[in-house]
N, C-alpha and C positions, 0 to 999 in steps of 0.2 A: 662691413656694416657694424656700427657701434652697438654693443649689447645694451639692453635697457638697464638703467642704473638701479642699484638696490634702493629699497624704500627707506631712506634715512632723511635727515633734516637738511640735506643738500641735494640739489638737482645736478648730479655729477659734480659740478663745481658749486652748485647751490641747489638745495632741494627743500621742499616744504612738506610738512606732515601735520595732521591734527595735533594740537597741543598736548592732549592727554596721552597720545601714543609716544610723544617725545618724553614725557615724564617717566614712562615705563623704561625707555631706553637711554635715559640720561647718562647712566654710568658708562655706557659704551661710547657715547659721543664726547666724553671728557669736557674739554674747554670750548667746543664748537658753539658759537653763538646761534641764536635762532635765525632761521631763514625767513620765517614769517612771524608776525606778532601773534600772541595768543588770541584765540577767538574771543571777541568782545562784542558787546551790544552798545549801540549809541541810543541812550534814552529808552532802552528796552524795546527798540523797534527793528533792529537789524539782526538777521540771521546769517550764518556762514554756510556756504555749500562748497564742497570740494570733490573733484572727480579726476580720474586719470584715464588715459586712452593710448593704446599703442599704435603708432603710425610712423612712417619714414624711418624705420629702424631704431626708434627711440620711444620714450614715454612722454606724451604731452600731459600737462596738469593744469587745471584751472581751479583757483580758489577765489570765490566771489562772495560779496556781501550784498544783501538786499532785504526787502521786507517780506518776501514770500519764497520759501525754499523750493516749492514745486515749480515756480516760475524760473528760479535760478537753474534748477535741474533741466528744464525744457530748453533754456537758452544754451546751456553748456552742451546739451546733446546736439544742438544746431552747430555749435562751434566744432565739435568733433566730426560732424558730417562734412563740414567745409574742409577740414584738414584731410579727411579721407579722400575727398575729391581731388585735392591738390596732390596727394600721394599717388593716386591713380594716374594723374596727368604728368607728373614730373619725375617719377621714379625711373632710373635707368636699370633697375632690377626687374621691372615688369615689362615683358615683351609687348604688351598691348597698350602701354602708356603712349601719350602723345610725344613725349621726349624720345622714347625708343623708336617711334616712327620717323621722327626727324633725323635721328642718328643713322637710320637705315637708308633714307631716301634723299636727304638734302644734297648729297654729292652728285646725284643723278639729275635732279630737277628741283626748282624752287618748291617749297612746301608751305602751304598756308598755315598760319599759327593762330591759335585762340588769342584774343586781345590781351588778357591778363598775363599769359605766358610771354607774349611778344614784348610787352612792356618790361617784364622781368629780364628778358634777354637783352633788351636795349640798355637797361640799367647795368647789367653785368658787363657789357662791353665798355660802358663808360667807366666803371671801376677799373677795368683793365687798362684803358687809356690813361686814366689819372694816376695809376700806380706803375706805369711803364711795363705792364705785363706781369707784375708780381702776383696779381689776382688774375686767374685765367680759368674759364670754365671748360677749356678744351683739354683738361688734364686726364680725361678718361683713359686714353691709352697708357699713360704713366701709371695710373692706379692698377691697371691690369698687369702691366709689366712687373710691378713690385708685389703683386699678389694680394693687394688690398681689396680687390673686387671679388666678392664671394670667397675670400680666403683669409688666411692669417698672416700673410706676408712671406716674401721670398726674395733672394738676391737675383736680379736679372743679369744676364750676360752683357758684355759690352755691345755685342751685336743687337741684342734685343732692345737695349736702351737707345742705341743710335737709331734704330728703326722707329721706335716710339716717338723720339724727338722730332722726326720728320712730320709728324701729325699733330704737333703741339703749337699753339699760337692762335690767339683770338683773331688775328688778321685773316685767318682762313674762313671766318664767318662773315657773310653778307646779309644784312637785314634791309628789306625794302619796305619802308613805311607806307608807300602808296598802295602796294598790293598786300601788305602784311604777310610777307613771305620771308623764309630763311633759305639760304643755300650755302653749300661748302664748295671751296675751290679745289679740294683735294679729297680723294676717297680715303676712308679710314678715320676721318675726323669724328670724335665722339664728345658730346657735351656731357659734363658731370656737374650737376647743380648742388652737390653736397655741401659746398661752402656758403650757400646763400638761401637754399630752399626752406630750411627750418625757420630762419629768421623771417622770411616772407610769410610763412604759414602763421607765425606768431602775430605778425601785423594784421593778417586777415582775420585771425581769431579775435583780436582786440576790436577790430571794426565791427564784427558781429555783436560783441558785447555792447559797444557804444550805440549801435543802431537799435538795440533793444533796451536802452535806458539804464544799463549797468555802468556805474562810474567808479566802483571800488573792486578791483580784481587783480590777481597776479596770474600771468600766463607764462608757462615755461615749455621749452622743447628739449627736455632731457639735459644732456651735457652741452647743449649748444647755446640757446638764447632764452632771454626772459624779458617780459615787459611788465612794468609796474603801473597799473592804471589807477589813478587817484591814490588814496591812502586807506589803510584799514581803520576801523573806528578807533578814535582816541589816540591816533598817531599821526605824525606829519609825513610819514613815508613808510615804505616796505623795507625791512631789513634783510639783506642778502649776505650770506657768508660765502666768501671765495676761498676755495681750498688751497692749502700749501701745495705748490707744484711737485714737491718731493715727498709729501706725506699726506695720504688721503684722510688721515684721522685728525688733521689739524686745519684750522682756519687761519689764513694769513691776512685777510682784509675783511672788514665789514662795510658794506655799501648800503647807504640809505637812498632809495629811489622813489620818485613820484613822477608819473607821466613821462617816463624815459625807459629805454631798453638797455640791457647789458648782455654782452656775448663774450664767451671765453673760448680760445683755442689753446690746446695743450698737447705736448708730445706724449703724454701718458694716456691719451684717449684710445689710440689704436697703434700698436707698434710690435716689433719683434726684435730679438737679440741674436746676434751671431758672433761668436768669439769675443763676447763681452761688449760689443758695440751695439748701440740701440739705433734702430731705423724706424722713425715715426711716419705716420701716414700723410703729413702735410708736405707737399712737394714744392720745390723751387722749379717753376715752369721753364726757367732759362737753362738750368743745368740738367734737369731730369732727376735730380737727387733729392732725397728727403732733407728737409731743412735741419741744420745743426746749430748749436750754440744759442738755442732759444728753448725755454721751458714752457712758458705760457704767455698769452697776451689777453688782456681784458680791455674791452672797449665799451664806453657808455655813449649812447647816441639817442636822438629823438625817435629814430626808426630802428626796429629790430632787423629789417633787411640790411640797413647800413651797418649796424654793429656786427652782424654775422659775417658779412663780406669783409669788413675792415679788420676784424680780429684775425682772420686768415691772412689778409694782405699784409698787415703789420707783423705777423709772425714771420713771414718771408722776408720782409724789408728790414726788420730791426728798428731800433729807435732813431737811427740816423736818417734814413730815407723816410720813415714814417713822420718824423718831425717836419719835413718839407710839406708833406700832405696836410698836416695839421695847421700849418701857416696859411694854407690856401682855403681850408674848409672850416666853417664855424661849428661851435656847439658840440665838440667832441672831447672826450677824456680817454686817455689810453694809459694802461699800466703794463710794463714789460717785466717779466721775470727771466733773468738770464743766469746761466750757471756761473758760480763764483770761480775764480782762478784755481782755488785749491779746496779740497774737502767736499763733503756732502752739504753744500750750501748754495744760496743764490743771492744775487743782487737785484734790486728793484729800481726801476726808473719810471717816473710818472710824468706824462706830458699832456698838455692841453692845447686846444685851438687858440690861435692868437685872438680870435674874436668870439665872444660868447654873448648871445642875445636871446637866451631862453626866456619864455614867458614866466610870469610869477607862479603859474600853476605847476611848473616843473621844479624838481629838486634833486640834487645829487650831492652826497657827502661820502668821502672815502676815508676810512680809518684803518691804516695798515700797521702791523706790528713792526 
């Protein structure tokens, strides 16, 4: 489980904090740009409300503007309730969750699934098909074999790894839309939604804000995903700082977003070292090994569910195979940070979809060093 990030001006890769607290800590942040614009009022009518909440093993934060701080607080409380409900439903750490029940029973008989979760599972399998299995929610046995489930990581034996690989593969999952049921064709299959659930939760949070008339907000899920709803007062977008994959104290890119999401996957989020070799928590489902030769991936998309899943998928694929995906799917931007051939350095590759038809209400600009 990823530890909650420290309260600084990045959310793992990007965090936001009230402007006055930033001023107090500016000397510690050095050259890091603001992850949010300073609190401002438009024609003295808007107030800013910000709150954080721990769920899904991370810290969700909402920063919103509106005319009534009490109303913003009430809606934000509703947002956190929805996120808690999703955590209770989709956590594989909670024995009473719906996902845990699926993992226990779906190999024995078809299990009826709540409509929202069923749709997310359908989307997850589509990501798997589109990526040729580079994105795969059946990595649960691998996470356990490598010690990343309730642990800090360990080297599995060849026998353990071979046994785990027998239970890996999205093809083992059957979804029946007519009965809204799920079944596994092999005992020991375990779904892990860690690569998509937080992005989905961000999307659901944004929907609550929209349903309640809030049009200017930034929603984040710790080190995973962020959605920029509208713009803060006096600005054309929310400014997000993306951390240097080799140095937590440096920003490597500044992204300006409006009505778009951004997700990041990095090898520094959860890892262990043995004999000088780093083993990160992002698995290649084909080999059963942690992905190598990738530092981090950044994906911008209209949906946080998409960007969350794709940042993991692209981390596994690398820019070569990811480029093929981008040629087939519109409105995506991806930035890859790969280790340089020599020294403590990286090289950066930026790719975009062949087709971009975003509405005028959306905005993305990326300024990298």
